[in-house]
N, C-alpha and C positions, 0 to 999 in steps of 0.2 A: 729796893729789893724786888726783883722780878719773881713772879709766881704764876704757875699755870692756873687755868680756870678750875680744874679739879681740885688743886691744892687750896685755892681761895675758898672754894665751897666747903671742903673738909675742915679747914681751919675755923670756919664759922659753925661747925657741927651740924651741917645740913646734909640731908639725903638729896639725891637728884630730884626726887618727887617734891620734896618741900621747897627746895631752891627754885625749881621750875615754877611752882605755884606762886611764889613770892615775886618772881621776875615777870610772870605772865605768859609763859610759854609751856609747851608740853615737855614731859621728861625725855621723850625721844629727841626732841629738838636740842635740849640741853646736852644730851649725850653726844649728839653730832658735833656740837660746838666744842665740847671737851676733847673729842677724838680728832678734831681738825677736819671733819668731813664737810663742814659748812661753817660760814662765819656769820656772826650776828650783825644786824643793822645797828646804826648809831643809837636809836632809842632803847634798844635792848642792852647795848653796852652801858648806857647811862644807868639803866635799872640794875645791871650787874654791879656797877660801882657802888650803888646805894646798898644793895643787899649784902655784898661781900665786904664792904668797907675798904675797898682798894681803888686806886685811880687807874684809868685806862693805861697810863704809861707804865704801870707796874704789872699789868697782865700779859702773859705769854700766850699767844694764839698759835697752836700747832699748825705746821704746814699741811696743805691738803694731801700731799703725797707722803704721809708719815708712816706708811706701811699698810 
């Protein structure tokens, strides 16, 4: 089942601030990832997998030009 970054975070009951702290990034950076403004590097993706409990293949990364 594919899931967006925001949905994965919300499903875990995490705010952007809490999720960002667990991942080791700033809330602004996480917001940019969720909105498709930038993409995380592999180590950050691996941390997201751990924090959100989903695999990379299940995550949907929004395109850079999403509006």
